[in-house]
C-alpha positions in Angstrom: -18.7 5.4 -10.8 -17.8 2.8 -13.5 -14.8 0.6 -12.7 -13.5 -2.7 -14.1 -14.5 -5.5 -11.7 -17.1 -3.4 -9.9 -20.5 -4.9 -10.5 -22.3 -4.7 -12.8 -19.1 -4.4 -14.9 -16.9 -7.4 -15.4 -13.2 -7.4 -14.7 -10.5 -7.1 -17.4 -9.1 -10.6 -17.4 -9.3 -10.9 -21.2 -6.9 -10.8 -24.2 -8.5 -7.6 -25.5 -10.5 -4.8 -23.8 -12.4 -2.0 -25.3 -11.5 1.1 -23.4 -12.3 4.9 -23.9 -9.3 6.5 -25.6 -9.3 9.5 -23.4 -8.7 7.3 -20.4 -5.6 5.7 -21.9 -2.1 6.8 -21.2 0.9 6.2 -23.4 3.9 4.5 -21.6 7.4 5.9 -22.2 9.8 3.7 -24.1 11.7 2.8 -20.9 8.5 1.7 -19.0 7.4 -1.9 -19.7 3.9 -3.1 -19.9 4.4 -5.0 -16.6 5.5 -1.8 -14.9 2.6 0.0 -16.5 0.2 -2.5 -15.1 1.4 -1.7 -11.6 0.3 1.9 -12.0 -3.0 0.7 -10.7 -1.9 -0.3 -7.2 0.7 2.5 -7.3 -2.1 5.0 -7.9 -3.7 3.9 -4.6 -0.4 4.7 -2.8 0.1 8.0 -4.6 -3.5 9.1 -3.7 -2.8 8.1 -0.1 0.4 10.1 0.1 -1.5 13.1 -1.3 -4.2 12.7 1.2 -1.6 12.4 4.0 0.4 15.4 2.7 3.6 13.4 2.7 6.7 15.6 2.5 10.4 15.6 3.5 9.2 16.6 7.0 6.9 13.6 7.4 7.9 10.4 9.3 5.7 7.6 8.0 4.5 4.3 9.5 3.2 1.7 7.0 1.0 -1.0 8.6 1.0 -4.1 6.4 3.6 -5.3 4.0 1.3 -6.7 1.4 1.2 -5.3 -2.2 -0.6 -2.1 -1.2 1.6 -1.6 1.9 4.7 -2.1 -0.2 3.7 0.4 -2.9 2.8 2.9 -0.2 6.3 2.5 1.2 7.7 3.2 -2.3 5.4 6.2 -2.9 6.1 7.7 0.5 9.8 7.6 -0.2 9.3 9.2 -3.6 7.3 11.9 -1.9 10.3 12.7 0.3 9.5 11.0 3.6 12.8 10.9 5.5 12.0 7.9 7.7 9.7 5.0 7.0 8.9 2.1 9.3 6.9 -0.9 8.2 5.1 -3.4 10.4 3.5 -6.8 9.7 2.8 -10.2 11.2 4.8 -11.9 8.5 8.6 -11.8 8.8 9.1 -12.7 5.1 7.1 -9.7 4.0 9.0 -7.5 6.3 12.2 -8.7 4.7 10.8 -7.5 1.3 9.9 -4.2 2.9 13.5 -3.8 4.1 14.9 -4.6 0.7 12.6 -2.0 -0.8 14.0 0.7 1.4 12.2 0.7 4.8 14.3 2.3 7.4 13.0 -0.1 10.0 10.6 -3.0 10.4 8.7 -4.4 13.3 7.1 -7.8 13.4 3.9 -7.7 15.4 1.3 -10.1 16.6 -2.5 -10.4 16.1 -3.1 -10.0 19.9 -4.8 -6.8 21.0 -3.1 -7.1 24.4 0.3 -6.5 22.7 -0.5 -3.0 21.4 1.1 -1.0 24.2 4.3 -3.0 24.0 4.3 -2.8 20.2 3.7 1.0 20.2 6.8 1.4 22.4 8.8 -0.7 20.0 7.6 1.1 16.9 8.5 4.5 18.5 12.0 3.2 19.4 12.6 1.9 15.8 11.3 5.1 14.3 13.6 7.1 16.5 11.2 10.1 16.1 7.5 10.9 16.3 5.2 9.2 13.8 3.6 12.0 11.7 1.4 9.9 9.4 0.4 6.2 9.7 -1.0 4.3 6.7 -3.2 1.4 7.8 -3.0 -0.9 4.8 -4.6 -3.9 6.6 -7.8 -2.4 8.0 -8.2 -4.4 11.2 -9.3 -3.2 14.6 -5.8 -4.0 15.9 -3.9 -2.1 13.2 -6.2 0.9 13.5 -5.9 0.9 17.3 -2.1 0.7 17.0 -2.1 3.6 14.4 -4.3 5.8 16.5 -2.1 5.1 19.6 1.3 5.6 17.9 0.7 8.6 15.8 1.7 11.9 17.3 -0.7 14.6 18.5 -2.0 16.5 15.5 -0.8 13.7 13.1 -2.8 11.7 10.6 -4.0 8.1 10.3 -4.9 7.1 6.7 -7.1 4.0 6.3 -6.1 2.8 2.9 -8.8 0.8 1.1 -11.7 -1.0 2.7 -11.1 -2.5 6.1 -13.6 -4.3 8.3 -17.1 -2.6 8.3 -17.0 -2.4 12.1 -14.0 -1.8 14.3 -13.4 -1.3 18.0 -10.8 1.4 18.3 -9.7 4.0 21.0 -11.2 6.9 19.2 -11.8 9.2 22.1 -8.1 9.4 23.3 -7.1 9.9 19.6 -9.6 12.7 19.3 -8.3 14.3 22.5 -4.9 14.4 20.8 -6.5 15.8 17.6 -5.3 12.9 15.4 -7.0 13.1 12.0 -8.5 9.9 10.5 -8.5 10.0 6.7 -10.2 7.6 4.3 -8.4 6.5 1.1 -10.5 4.7 -1.4 -10.0 4.6 -5.2 -8.0 7.5 -6.7 -8.2 10.3 -9.2 -5.7 12.1 -11.5 -2.8 9.8 -10.5 -1.8 8.1 -13.7 0.5 10.9 -15.1 2.4 11.1 -11.9 2.7 7.3 -11.5 4.1 7.0 -15.1 6.6 9.8 -14.5 7.8 8.2 -11.2 8.4 5.0 -13.1 10.0 6.8 -16.1 12.4 8.8 -14.0 13.4 5.8 -11.9 12.2 7.4 -8.6 10.1 4.3 -8.1 11.0 0.8 -9.2 8.1 -1.6 -9.0 9.8 -4.5 -10.8 10.8 -6.3 -7.5 7.1 -6.5 -6.6 6.5 -8.9 -9.6 7.2 -12.3 -8.0 5.4 -14.7 -10.4 4.5 -14.9 -14.1 2.1 -17.2 -15.8 0.8 -17.7 -19.3 -2.9 -17.2 -20.3 -4.2 -20.8 -20.6 -7.0 -21.9 -18.4 -4.7 -24.1 -16.4 -2.1 -21.4 -15.8 -4.8 -18.8 -14.9 -6.1 -21.2 -12.2 -2.5 -21.8 -11.0 -1.9 -18.0 -10.8 -5.0 -17.4 -8.7 -4.0 -20.3 -6.4 -0.5 -18.8 -6.0 -1.9 -15.4 -5.3 -4.4 -16.7 -2.7 -1.8 -18.9 -1.0 0.3 -15.9 0.1 3.8 -17.0 0.9 6.3 -15.1 -1.2 3.7 -14.1 -3.8 3.3 -10.3 -4.1 2.2 -9.4 -7.6 1.3 -12.2 -10.1 1.5 -11.3 -13.8 -0.1 -12.9 -16.9 1.9 -12.9 -20.1 -0.4 -13.0 -23.1 
């Protein structure tokens, strides 16, 4: 597999990039370059929703309100999920999730001992069974919570690369026939992502929180802003 930023290939932080024409997609007139750039993280979410078979009959739990968690929320809604609850340790991020359409949010801790209480709270906020959980954090605690809260016969999707080793209650989840699904990279997602943006079914513009120029100083500031967390979600460079 060849991928920008995946060794031995450099990333695409440059003014111009040579790219195979057959891998390029034309943006509609009503989709900006900034929105087009967000097709990359949105593709992860679209692939996740496909893997999880999200439909109008699927209640969804999104674990983590970072960039990937938020686009997963947007994609799940576009796929028809009737009820979506988002959890995170950061109340500010949960506020953003609420603004983007989450039906409920739950602020959780980093303490493993809190899982039983938090599972009960999540179920109460959901008001129904959790059919599919998307773990967009990849920690032992988030996976343990997902495996515990997802209904019998439901699905837990681990989105992206979490910790290499986790301690999770796998046997009880297996007894309830909960499927664990990996979600890494994506394939054949760009046409759908572009159509979701063109039609207005997904609006990614609120995710763009900071913009910088392309000087050395501004590039360094942008990386520091992104690494600092806070209210930064997606940071854009304007050439």
